TIMAR-21502 format. One record per residue (C-alpha): residue number from 1; x, y, z. Coordinates in steps of 0.05 Angstrom, whole numbers, plus 5000, padded with zeros to 4 digits. Layout:
BEGIN
{NUM {X Y Z}};
...
This chain:
BEGIN
{1 {8567 1963 2806}};
{2 {8558 1945 2733}};
{3 {8628 1963 2709}};
{4 {8677 1907 2721}};
{5 {8626 1851 2716}};
{6 {8622 1798 2662}};
{7 {8550 1813 2642}};
{8 {8523 1779 2579}};
{9 {8533 1816 2514}};
{10 {8473 1855 2491}};
{11 {8476 1823 2422}};
{12 {8495 1753 2444}};
{13 {8426 1719 2437}};
{14 {8411 1753 2371}};
{15 {8477 1730 2341}};
{16 {8477 1658 2365}};
{17 {8404 1648 2345}};
{18 {8411 1680 2276}};
{19 {8363 1737 2291}};
{20 {8416 1791 2282}};
{21 {8405 1824 2215}};
{22 {8467 1840 2174}};
{23 {8469 1880 2110}};
{24 {8456 1820 2066}};
{25 {8394 1803 2107}};
{26 {8362 1870 2093}};
{27 {8342 1854 2022}};
{28 {8299 1902 1983}};
{29 {8250 1876 1931}};
{30 {8276 1884 1860}};
{31 {8347 1899 1883}};
{32 {8399 1895 1828}};
{33 {8468 1864 1834}};
{34 {8532 1898 1811}};
{35 {8600 1866 1797}};
{36 {8666 1900 1782}};
{37 {8707 1886 1719}};
{38 {8779 1885 1744}};
{39 {8845 1890 1709}};
{40 {8888 1828 1698}};
{41 {8952 1867 1696}};
{42 {8987 1905 1753}};
{43 {9010 1968 1717}};
{44 {8987 2001 1653}};
{45 {8932 2039 1619}};
{46 {8869 2017 1583}};
{47 {8876 2029 1509}};
{48 {8807 2006 1488}};
{49 {8746 1977 1523}};
{50 {8684 1948 1489}};
{51 {8623 1935 1533}};
{52 {8569 1928 1480}};
{53 {8563 1852 1484}};
{54 {8557 1857 1559}};
{55 {8503 1911 1554}};
{56 {8463 1868 1506}};
{57 {8462 1807 1551}};
{58 {8392 1791 1576}};
{59 {8384 1813 1648}};
{60 {8437 1867 1645}};
{61 {8411 1935 1666}};
{62 {8473 1977 1654}};
{63 {8548 1977 1645}};
{64 {8591 2036 1666}};
{65 {8665 2048 1653}};
{66 {8717 2098 1675}};
{67 {8688 2144 1621}};
{68 {8621 2150 1657}};
{69 {8641 2168 1728}};
{70 {8656 2235 1761}};
{71 {8728 2258 1750}};
{72 {8739 2289 1819}};
{73 {8789 2248 1860}};
{74 {8774 2232 1932}};
{75 {8808 2199 1992}};
{76 {8780 2134 2020}};
{77 {8813 2132 2088}};
{78 {8765 2132 2147}};
{79 {8796 2191 2182}};
{80 {8758 2250 2211}};
{81 {8757 2312 2168}};
{82 {8817 2357 2181}};
{83 {8815 2432 2184}};
{84 {8890 2432 2168}};
{85 {8900 2427 2093}};
{86 {8968 2396 2104}};
{87 {8938 2340 2144}};
{88 {8885 2317 2095}};
{89 {8886 2247 2067}};
{90 {8913 2238 1997}};
{91 {8857 2244 1946}};
{92 {8880 2197 1892}};
{93 {8820 2153 1877}};
{94 {8766 2154 1824}};
{95 {8705 2109 1827}};
{96 {8731 2073 1764}};
{97 {8799 2083 1732}};
{98 {8832 2079 1664}};
{99 {8902 2079 1695}};
{100 {8917 2010 1723}};
{101 {8958 2009 1787}};
{102 {8950 1938 1814}};
{103 {8923 1871 1790}};
{104 {8849 1877 1805}};
{105 {8841 1952 1794}};
{106 {8769 1972 1779}};
{107 {8757 1991 1706}};
{108 {8683 1980 1695}};
{109 {8621 1955 1731}};
{110 {8561 1914 1708}};
{111 {8492 1921 1739}};
{112 {8445 1863 1728}};
{113 {8383 1827 1755}};
{114 {8427 1781 1796}};
{115 {8500 1763 1808}};
{116 {8499 1705 1759}};
{117 {8480 1749 1701}};
{118 {8529 1802 1722}};
{119 {8586 1751 1725}};
{120 {8568 1726 1655}};
{121 {8568 1797 1629}};
{122 {8638 1809 1656}};
{123 {8663 1754 1610}};
{124 {8637 1792 1550}};
{125 {8676 1856 1563}};
{126 {8735 1865 1516}};
{127 {8795 1907 1537}};
{128 {8865 1921 1512}};
{129 {8922 1950 1553}};
{130 {8985 1990 1546}};
{131 {9028 1952 1597}};
{132 {9083 1981 1641}};
{133 {9134 1946 1685}};
{134 {9105 1937 1754}};
{135 {9141 1973 1811}};
{136 {9140 1927 1871}};
{137 {9208 1926 1905}};
{138 {9227 1988 1947}};
{139 {9293 1996 1910}};
{140 {9258 1999 1843}};
{141 {9204 2046 1868}};
{142 {9255 2095 1895}};
{143 {9298 2099 1832}};
{144 {9303 2169 1805}};
{145 {9278 2148 1736}};
{146 {9221 2104 1763}};
{147 {9154 2115 1729}};
{148 {9105 2154 1773}};
{149 {9050 2107 1794}};
{150 {9005 2168 1800}};
{151 {9024 2216 1745}};
{152 {9047 2282 1773}};
{153 {9058 2254 1843}};
{154 {9119 2226 1876}};
{155 {9122 2151 1891}};
{156 {9137 2172 1962}};
{157 {9068 2183 1993}};
{158 {9094 2211 2058}};
{159 {9156 2219 2101}};
{160 {9170 2242 2171}};
{161 {9222 2238 2226}};
{162 {9229 2255 2299}};
{163 {9283 2252 2352}};
{164 {9271 2253 2427}};
{165 {9316 2250 2487}};
{166 {9390 2263 2484}};
{167 {9428 2266 2419}};
{168 {9421 2196 2389}};
{169 {9487 2196 2351}};
{170 {9525 2217 2413}};
{171 {9489 2165 2454}};
{172 {9507 2111 2404}};
{173 {9580 2132 2405}};
{174 {9581 2128 2481}};
{175 {9546 2060 2483}};
{176 {9587 1998 2503}};
{177 {9554 1960 2446}};
{178 {9517 1981 2383}};
{179 {9474 1928 2349}};
{180 {9444 1934 2280}};
{181 {9388 1893 2250}};
{182 {9343 1892 2189}};
{183 {9271 1867 2194}};
{184 {9216 1853 2144}};
{185 {9142 1842 2154}};
{186 {9090 1814 2105}};
{187 {9026 1838 2072}};
{188 {8970 1802 2109}};
{189 {8894 1804 2103}};
{190 {8841 1816 2156}};
{191 {8798 1755 2137}};
{192 {8736 1780 2173}};
{193 {8677 1733 2167}};
{194 {8630 1780 2131}};
{195 {8657 1804 2064}};
{196 {8649 1876 2042}};
{197 {8577 1889 2024}};
{198 {8537 1953 2011}};
{199 {8474 1975 1975}};
{200 {8440 2040 1961}};
{201 {8372 2066 1938}};
{202 {8337 2133 1936}};
{203 {8277 2152 1979}};
{204 {8217 2194 1962}};
{205 {8255 2257 1983}};
{206 {8308 2243 1929}};
{207 {8359 2225 1983}};
{208 {8409 2168 1976}};
{209 {8402 2115 2030}};
{210 {8463 2071 2038}};
{211 {8461 2006 2079}};
{212 {8532 1984 2091}};
{213 {8578 1939 2132}};
{214 {8622 1996 2155}};
{215 {8661 2017 2216}};
{216 {8653 2091 2201}};
{217 {8582 2110 2180}};
{218 {8589 2185 2192}};
{219 {8656 2188 2156}};
{220 {8628 2146 2099}};
{221 {8572 2196 2090}};
{222 {8622 2253 2083}};
{223 {8667 2215 2033}};
{224 {8608 2195 1990}};
{225 {8589 2268 1986}};
{226 {8661 2286 1966}};
{227 {8664 2231 1913}};
{228 {8597 2251 1881}};
{229 {8602 2326 1895}};
{230 {8537 2323 1934}};
{231 {8514 2356 1999}};
{232 {8515 2311 2060}};
{233 {8442 2326 2074}};
{234 {8424 2284 2013}};
{235 {8461 2223 2040}};
{236 {8441 2176 2096}};
{237 {8485 2117 2118}};
{238 {8458 2061 2161}};
{239 {8503 2009 2193}};
{240 {8466 1946 2216}};
{241 {8501 1887 2251}};
{242 {8570 1877 2222}};
{243 {8610 1813 2216}};
{244 {8678 1840 2233}};
{245 {8724 1891 2202}};
{246 {8791 1895 2239}};
{247 {8805 1961 2203}};
{248 {8788 1938 2133}};
{249 {8720 1972 2139}};
{250 {8752 2036 2163}};
{251 {8759 2052 2090}};
{252 {8704 2074 2043}};
{253 {8708 2018 1992}};
{254 {8638 2007 1963}};
{255 {8595 2064 1987}};
{256 {8612 2116 1933}};
{257 {8599 2065 1878}};
{258 {8531 2041 1903}};
{259 {8510 2113 1912}};
{260 {8532 2129 1841}};
{261 {8495 2070 1813}};
{262 {8428 2086 1846}};
{263 {8434 2157 1820}};
{264 {8446 2131 1750}};
{265 {8388 2081 1755}};
{266 {8333 2128 1778}};
{267 {8338 2108 1851}};
{268 {8333 2033 1843}};
{269 {8367 1992 1897}};
{270 {8436 1966 1875}};
{271 {8480 1921 1917}};
{272 {8553 1901 1913}};
{273 {8569 1838 1952}};
{274 {8643 1823 1943}};
{275 {8670 1752 1940}};
{276 {8725 1729 1986}};
{277 {8775 1732 1928}};
{278 {8755 1804 1914}};
{279 {8761 1822 1988}};
{280 {8831 1795 1994}};
{281 {8857 1831 1932}};
{282 {8810 1890 1922}};
{283 {8798 1919 1992}};
{284 {8855 1933 2040}};
{285 {8912 1895 2073}};
{286 {8966 1906 2125}};
{287 {9026 1947 2102}};
{288 {9090 1908 2092}};
{289 {9149 1943 2127}};
{290 {9224 1942 2117}};
{291 {9258 1967 2180}};
{292 {9330 1980 2200}};
{293 {9345 1987 2274}};
{294 {9407 2010 2313}};
{295 {9408 1999 2388}};
{296 {9459 2027 2437}};
{297 {9466 1990 2503}};
{298 {9511 1993 2563}};
{299 {9542 1934 2598}};
{300 {9497 1945 2659}};
{301 {9435 1936 2615}};
{302 {9416 2008 2604}};
{303 {9389 2019 2534}};
{304 {9415 2088 2517}};
{305 {9396 2098 2444}};
{306 {9354 2072 2388}};
{307 {9350 2093 2315}};
{308 {9297 2065 2269}};
{309 {9288 2074 2194}};
{310 {9225 2046 2163}};
{311 {9196 2038 2093}};
{312 {9122 2023 2089}};
{313 {9087 1998 2025}};
{314 {9018 2028 2018}};
{315 {9004 1996 1950}};
{316 {8969 2024 1890}};
{317 {8930 2079 1926}};
{318 {8945 2119 1988}};
{319 {8885 2098 2030}};
{320 {8910 2111 2101}};
{321 {8978 2124 2071}};
{322 {9034 2149 2115}};
{323 {8989 2152 2176}};
{324 {9004 2079 2188}};
{325 {9079 2087 2194}};
{326 {9071 2152 2232}};
{327 {9024 2120 2282}};
{328 {9068 2059 2292}};
{329 {9128 2103 2304}};
{330 {9093 2148 2354}};
{331 {9057 2095 2394}};
{332 {9122 2059 2411}};
{333 {9149 2122 2443}};
{334 {9117 2105 2510}};
{335 {9150 2037 2516}};
{336 {9222 2057 2531}};
{337 {9214 2132 2547}};
{338 {9284 2140 2578}};
{339 {9319 2116 2516}};
{340 {9342 2169 2465}};
{341 {9302 2153 2403}};
{342 {9305 2173 2330}};
{343 {9252 2151 2281}};
{344 {9248 2161 2206}};
{345 {9195 2131 2160}};
{346 {9175 2135 2087}};
{347 {9112 2107 2055}};
{348 {9114 2086 1982}};
{349 {9064 2073 1927}};
{350 {9073 2005 1894}};
{351 {9037 1963 1841}};
{352 {9007 1916 1893}};
{353 {8939 1912 1928}};
{354 {8922 1972 1970}};
{355 {8942 1971 2043}};
{356 {8901 2007 2096}};
{357 {8881 2003 2168}};
{358 {8889 1936 2203}};
{359 {8885 1919 2276}};
{360 {8939 1959 2314}};
{361 {8953 2006 2255}};
{362 {9029 2002 2243}};
{363 {9048 1979 2313}};
{364 {9055 1905 2298}};
{365 {9107 1921 2245}};
{366 {9145 1971 2287}};
{367 {9141 1932 2352}};
{368 {9164 1869 2316}};
{369 {9229 1903 2297}};
{370 {9235 1940 2363}};
{371 {9226 1880 2408}};
{372 {9270 1835 2365}};
{373 {9325 1887 2370}};
{374 {9312 1893 2445}};
{375 {9321 1817 2452}};
{376 {9385 1819 2412}};
{377 {9412 1874 2458}};
{378 {9397 1833 2520}};
{379 {9431 1772 2492}};
{380 {9491 1813 2471}};
{381 {9507 1833 2543}};
{382 {9485 1766 2572}};
{383 {9427 1794 2611}};
{384 {9361 1759 2622}};
{385 {9310 1787 2572}};
{386 {9257 1800 2625}};
{387 {9306 1835 2672}};
{388 {9332 1876 2614}};
{389 {9262 1900 2598}};
{390 {9246 1914 2671}};
{391 {9307 1959 2674}};
{392 {9286 2001 2614}};
{393 {9210 2000 2607}};
{394 {9162 2056 2624}};
{395 {9138 2068 2695}};
{396 {9082 2111 2721}};
{397 {9106 2183 2725}};
{398 {9154 2177 2666}};
{399 {9147 2231 2612}};
{400 {9133 2211 2541}};
{401 {9183 2257 2508}};
{402 {9146 2256 2441}};
{403 {9080 2281 2470}};
{404 {9109 2316 2530}};
{405 {9056 2284 2573}};
{406 {9065 2247 2638}};
{407 {9046 2174 2638}};
{408 {8990 2174 2690}};
{409 {8979 2099 2693}};
{410 {9027 2043 2677}};
{411 {9027 1971 2700}};
{412 {9077 1943 2650}};
{413 {9128 1921 2702}};
{414 {9073 1882 2738}};
{415 {9052 1852 2671}};
{416 {9122 1826 2660}};
{417 {9126 1799 2731}};
{418 {9058 1764 2724}};
{419 {9077 1734 2657}};
{420 {9145 1711 2682}};
{421 {9112 1676 2742}};
{422 {9059 1643 2699}};
{423 {9111 1616 2651}};
{424 {9156 1592 2707}};
{425 {9209 1629 2668}};
{426 {9271 1619 2711}};
{427 {9261 1545 2721}};
{428 {9246 1532 2648}};
{429 {9306 1573 2626}};
{430 {9351 1525 2664}};
{431 {9313 1462 2642}};
{432 {9313 1482 2568}};
{433 {9388 1487 2565}};
{434 {9390 1413 2550}};
{435 {9344 1423 2490}};
{436 {9390 1471 2452}};
{437 {9416 1414 2408}};
{438 {9383 1358 2370}};
{439 {9325 1357 2321}};
{440 {9273 1383 2371}};
{441 {9292 1445 2410}};
{442 {9255 1488 2461}};
{443 {9258 1561 2479}};
{444 {9224 1618 2515}};
{445 {9208 1687 2487}};
{446 {9180 1752 2512}};
{447 {9160 1818 2479}};
{448 {9129 1883 2505}};
{449 {9084 1936 2475}};
{450 {9058 2006 2484}};
{451 {8998 2031 2447}};
{452 {8947 2088 2451}};
{453 {8874 2099 2467}};
{454 {8854 2139 2406}};
{455 {8883 2187 2356}};
{456 {8887 2254 2392}};
{457 {8923 2301 2380}};
{458 {8933 2278 2308}};
{459 {8857 2275 2296}};
{460 {8796 2302 2330}};
{461 {8766 2253 2381}};
{462 {8691 2265 2387}};
{463 {8637 2220 2414}};
{464 {8563 2231 2428}};
{465 {8513 2198 2475}};
{466 {8438 2208 2482}};
{467 {8399 2176 2540}};
{468 {8324 2179 2552}};
{469 {8281 2153 2609}};
{470 {8226 2108 2580}};
{471 {8156 2106 2607}};
{472 {8168 2038 2639}};
{473 {8227 2063 2679}};
{474 {8281 2035 2634}};
{475 {8329 2079 2596}};
{476 {8341 2082 2521}};
{477 {8413 2096 2498}};
{478 {8438 2119 2430}};
{479 {8512 2128 2416}};
{480 {8550 2142 2353}};
{481 {8602 2092 2376}};
{482 {8601 2036 2325}};
{483 {8592 1965 2349}};
{484 {8629 1919 2301}};
{485 {8633 1857 2344}};
{486 {8681 1884 2397}};
{487 {8626 1893 2449}};
{488 {8623 1969 2454}};
{489 {8547 1970 2461}};
{490 {8552 1924 2521}};
{491 {8603 1965 2558}};
{492 {8564 2029 2542}};
{493 {8504 1997 2576}};
{494 {8548 1979 2636}};
{495 {8574 2051 2640}};
{496 {8503 2080 2638}};
{497 {8478 2030 2690}};
{498 {8534 2046 2738}};
{499 {8528 2121 2733}};
{500 {8452 2123 2737}};
{501 {8445 2071 2791}};
{502 {8405 2025 2746}};
{503 {8413 1950 2736}};
{504 {8447 1930 2671}};
{505 {8382 1896 2648}};
{506 {8345 1962 2651}};
{507 {8389 1995 2599}};
{508 {8370 1989 2526}};
{509 {8423 2007 2474}};
{510 {8402 2019 2401}};
{511 {8445 1968 2363}};
{512 {8454 2004 2297}};
{513 {8480 2070 2273}};
{514 {8441 2116 2227}};
{515 {8472 2182 2207}};
{516 {8403 2214 2207}};
{517 {8391 2201 2280}};
{518 {8453 2173 2315}};
{519 {8496 2222 2354}};
{520 {8560 2241 2317}};
{521 {8620 2196 2327}};
{522 {8676 2182 2278}};
{523 {8672 2107 2285}};
{524 {8706 2044 2308}};
{525 {8782 2047 2300}};
{526 {8846 2061 2339}};
{527 {8820 2023 2401}};
{528 {8786 2089 2417}};
{529 {8714 2068 2427}};
{530 {8707 2053 2501}};
{531 {8758 2106 2521}};
{532 {8731 2163 2480}};
{533 {8657 2148 2491}};
{534 {8667 2139 2566}};
{535 {8668 2213 2581}};
{536 {8608 2227 2536}};
{537 {8568 2171 2569}};
{538 {8589 2192 2639}};
{539 {8569 2264 2628}};
{540 {8502 2246 2595}};
{541 {8485 2195 2649}};
{542 {8504 2244 2704}};
{543 {8459 2298 2672}};
{544 {8401 2250 2666}};
{545 {8409 2226 2737}};
{546 {8404 2297 2763}};
{547 {8341 2309 2721}};
{548 {8310 2245 2749}};
{549 {8326 2264 2821}};
{550 {8303 2336 2811}};
{551 {8236 2309 2785}};
{552 {8232 2262 2845}};
{553 {8242 2324 2888}};
{554 {8184 2358 2853}};
{555 {8140 2297 2867}};
{556 {8160 2290 2940}};
{557 {8176 2360 2962}};
{558 {8246 2339 2979}};
{559 {8311 2367 2951}};
{560 {8337 2327 2892}};
{561 {8406 2329 2923}};
{562 {8380 2291 2983}};
{563 {8358 2233 2940}};
{564 {8395 2178 2902}};
{565 {8382 2121 2854}};
{566 {8398 2050 2875}};
{567 {8376 1989 2835}};
{568 {8327 2029 2794}};
{569 {8293 2058 2855}};
{570 {8291 2128 2883}};
{571 {8319 2126 2954}};
{572 {8341 2174 3008}};
{573 {8415 2187 3000}};
{574 {8461 2154 3051}};
{575 {8404 2114 3084}};
{576 {8376 2081 3021}};
{577 {8306 2087 3049}};
{578 {8256 2073 2993}};
{579 {8219 2132 2963}};
{580 {8189 2107 2897}};
{581 {8202 2060 2839}};
{582 {8228 2087 2773}};
{583 {8166 2070 2733}};
{584 {8123 2113 2778}};
{585 {8170 2172 2768}};
{586 {8173 2160 2693}};
{587 {8098 2159 2685}};
{588 {8092 2223 2725}};
{589 {8145 2258 2683}};
{590 {8109 2240 2619}};
{591 {8036 2250 2638}};
{592 {8030 2299 2696}};
{593 {7994 2358 2667}};
{594 {8039 2412 2696}};
{595 {8107 2385 2715}};
{596 {8161 2345 2680}};
{597 {8167 2322 2608}};
{598 {8209 2268 2575}};
{599 {8273 2265 2615}};
{600 {8332 2262 2568}};
{601 {8405 2281 2566}};
{602 {8451 2287 2507}};
{603 {8526 2303 2506}};
{604 {8576 2310 2450}};
{605 {8645 2306 2481}};
{606 {8714 2319 2452}};
{607 {8770 2280 2484}};
{608 {8837 2318 2488}};
{609 {8877 2263 2522}};
{610 {8906 2197 2498}};
{611 {8924 2147 2551}};
{612 {8981 2098 2534}};
{613 {8968 2025 2545}};
{614 {9019 1970 2558}};
{615 {9025 1895 2554}};
{616 {9069 1835 2539}};
{617 {9069 1765 2512}};
{618 {9107 1705 2539}};
{619 {9113 1642 2497}};
{620 {9143 1573 2503}};
{621 {9158 1540 2436}};
{622 {9183 1475 2408}};
{623 {9223 1479 2343}};
{624 {9225 1418 2297}};
{625 {9289 1431 2258}};
{626 {9280 1378 2203}};
{627 {9207 1398 2190}};
{628 {9220 1473 2201}};
{629 {9158 1473 2243}};
{630 {9140 1513 2306}};
{631 {9096 1486 2360}};
{632 {9071 1534 2413}};
{633 {9068 1498 2479}};
{634 {9044 1556 2522}};
{635 {9027 1629 2508}};
{636 {9002 1684 2553}};
{637 {8983 1755 2538}};
{638 {8983 1804 2598}};
{639 {8955 1874 2592}};
{640 {8950 1940 2629}};
{641 {8886 1968 2599}};
{642 {8864 2006 2660}};
{643 {8799 1985 2693}};
{644 {8772 1923 2658}};
{645 {8700 1939 2642}};
{646 {8677 1868 2627}};
{647 {8728 1813 2643}};
{648 {8699 1758 2599}};
{649 {8690 1804 2540}};
{650 {8760 1832 2551}};
{651 {8787 1761 2551}};
{652 {8753 1748 2485}};
{653 {8787 1809 2456}};
{654 {8855 1783 2479}};
{655 {8844 1713 2453}};
{656 {8822 1740 2385}};
{657 {8882 1786 2381}};
{658 {8932 1731 2400}};
{659 {8900 1685 2349}};
{660 {8912 1738 2294}};
{661 {8982 1750 2321}};
{662 {9001 1677 2316}};
{663 {8975 1675 2245}};
{664 {9017 1735 2226}};
{665 {9077 1704 2260}};
{666 {9076 1635 2230}};
{667 {9036 1630 2166}};
{668 {8999 1689 2138}};
{669 {9025 1726 2076}};
{670 {8991 1751 2013}};
{671 {9039 1724 1960}};
{672 {9053 1771 1902}};
{673 {9099 1757 1844}};
{674 {9154 1809 1849}};
{675 {9159 1816 1774}};
{676 {9088 1813 1748}};
{677 {9047 1834 1809}};
{678 {9005 1771 1803}};
{679 {8971 1750 1868}};
{680 {8978 1676 1881}};
{681 {8934 1664 1941}};
{682 {8875 1710 1945}};
{683 {8830 1655 1973}};
{684 {8824 1619 2039}};
{685 {8847 1553 2008}};
{686 {8916 1579 1991}};
{687 {8922 1636 2041}};
{688 {8947 1601 2104}};
{689 {8901 1628 2157}};
{690 {8905 1587 2222}};
{691 {8845 1548 2247}};
{692 {8828 1525 2317}};
{693 {8867 1461 2302}};
{694 {8930 1504 2294}};
{695 {8924 1547 2356}};
{696 {8944 1526 2426}};
{697 {8905 1543 2488}};
{698 {8912 1618 2498}};
{699 {8921 1647 2567}};
{700 {8911 1719 2588}};
{701 {8915 1763 2649}};
{702 {8907 1836 2667}};
{703 {8942 1886 2712}};
{704 {8887 1935 2730}};
{705 {8908 2007 2738}};
{706 {8863 2068 2741}};
{707 {8868 2118 2684}};
{708 {8845 2186 2709}};
{709 {8831 2215 2639}};
{710 {8777 2163 2626}};
{711 {8706 2166 2650}};
{712 {8712 2097 2683}};
{713 {8787 2087 2690}};
{714 {8791 2045 2627}};
{715 {8841 2047 2570}};
{716 {8844 2013 2503}};
{717 {8845 1938 2492}};
{718 {8817 1919 2424}};
{719 {8881 1923 2383}};
{720 {8941 1913 2431}};
{721 {8935 1837 2438}};
{722 {8955 1826 2365}};
{723 {9020 1864 2371}};
{724 {9069 1822 2413}};
{725 {9058 1749 2394}};
{726 {9103 1753 2331}};
{727 {9164 1783 2365}};
{728 {9155 1738 2427}};
{729 {9153 1676 2382}};
{730 {9214 1701 2343}};
{731 {9251 1711 2408}};
{732 {9232 1641 2431}};
{733 {9258 1611 2366}};
{734 {9322 1650 2376}};
{735 {9327 1623 2446}};
{736 {9317 1552 2421}};
{737 {9362 1553 2359}};
{738 {9408 1614 2363}};
{739 {9380 1637 2296}};
{740 {9350 1707 2287}};
{741 {9287 1703 2245}};
{742 {9280 1775 2223}};
{743 {9226 1764 2171}};
{744 {9151 1751 2177}};
{745 {9119 1703 2171}};
{746 {9164 1651 2204}};
{747 {9136 1599 2158}};
{748 {9170 1532 2142}};
{749 {9193 1563 2076}};
{750 {9228 1621 2111}};
{751 {9253 1578 2168}};
{752 {9285 1529 2120}};
{753 {9324 1584 2085}};
{754 {9349 1614 2150}};
{755 {9364 1548 2185}};
{756 {9404 1527 2124}};
{757 {9441 1594 2121}};
{758 {9459 1587 2195}};
{759 {9484 1515 2189}};
{760 {9425 1479 2221}};
{761 {9407 1445 2154}};
{762 {9452 1412 2103}};
{763 {9447 1424 2028}};
{764 {9396 1368 2020}};
{765 {9351 1395 2074}};
{766 {9373 1347 2129}};
{767 {9382 1374 2199}};
{768 {9451 1383 2230}};
{769 {9436 1360 2300}};
């Protein structure tokens, strides 16, 4: 059985030896370099621009401004095409713009022999602006007389609401206690190792070839066509190895521009390789949220009602827009399905860098508020936080009232029980009572999550798999599923091996996507990859296995149904008596003059289910009151992600997610001046991203359930680990200090203000101990 084993990653050796080729490695002779000229104001309009000096600089091939680009607006979000006009992404972007909507907006672009010349040319461009007051705070954005950030469009990008269960207002009235809280999360950046990079050239057939570090090659192809008003058949997108994305590359950021440039320059290859500073301000970030929560709870611990009102800031352009808030609001509906719930959210434009998809897509913001409010409710009635959650969480067989679907697999209660035992929760709770005073205090925290395994029914979920028997008896696999470092190619090989009866080593997966030849798949996002591709792979492998056995029947005179494949060999079913090796069969299928042919199978499968996943984080913290510093002593992340396809690889996903979650909890924030829109820390020196020195040992565990809607019983795992560390840490700080930290990050700066406000610090910053 290949599934469930910790086999080596397919790409491991190539990556650790440096043989893996990323976009920047695939250099074309004579390739030109392009650099954006960006605005140094957050809101305004270009009055004049003079590029003549830049054009005349030696080594400059061309300079283009907003006057030179197509005027058809397009959407950049990496969503599948929608047949519903009301569900299409907001088309509010031009390749270059005259109207400035954030500091760093793209006004012009220089193409030169190399980046050094291009950078020098940027300094020669002269521009003057008509400046407007930046709109950054929600209250200012929502004023009736506020300037429209996009002329002719409301500053409210999207709004929706839902209510499920009994009447929420009536349930709140009947509750023994009603608690209210306000929560705020920060704009944070993905900080993937490989910056955004893309280049394009034209082939002999007058087609545009784009090589790009993207999570969504097929979607990128479509959006480039929309931006340039060009048929898709003239565009080819190739995704080589990719150095991380975490959602930032689920947006079409560079591809339309490099395609435009090669068109303008007679097919010459042109590359844009963004700097770290450009990536942090000029690509995408996580949406900041402002959330109000009301929770109704009974004295016996029953959570009867919850009302949430959220404002999401999408920044200067819609990108994924209101989909983030909508997704976060819907994915939490599986967590406490017996609680009457009302959810309302609005997404606003603002004169700040653009927000888009980031790992867990709205859920970290919503779950932070949700699980902080849940903790406050438990404390209000004096109930243990774990017991309170065990009383209210989802169980297998519950109905998600938002989707109307039964929860077919749920191990959340077991996750909580495992985490509690690992943390030695009850004993530590008693021990830490003596650490509730003094300069150093200790506390325990817990938080739960629910998430999804894709985007259906909001978006189409389609995946393709093609498998061919090679002449040497191995199999060759092509999938549209995009490997971006998460290990999807490896688990695809495991799935194929298990279904065919092959060893893992006999499965070869093509480790790149090419829209000319790869089966169609919308890409890597929404933790969909292994779940959605599983049924396509299972069906294709099952089809190929039947063809192999039928051919063996032709060769032996036996019925194909009486045969089986075990360890790459044809055997008699049930007895495993040897019949022939796979190479012998393969050679016969290719070269026998009358029978056989290349044995292949291809399936394109649409998934019409969406399995909820569950998990929790437990954390033990030490709070240094005078230094306003948090030390994590112990942290464990426990997940129900169905069948674990590759335990070591799954553990890596969890560790990476917890790492990101700790950063979001304690330090990370893109700092923007609320008056000018100036970005203070768009670099890794000033942006406080944690390092290995800052992170404790991370523990993880799984509760394996079997999800019947998946080809192999698996559910999603890539994004959920990032969700619960921030609320768990907040709840542990509350346990240690009695202070609610309802703002992210819980940095020394924010802790100082809240400790002082709550009487733990004196006016000079000394601790009251």
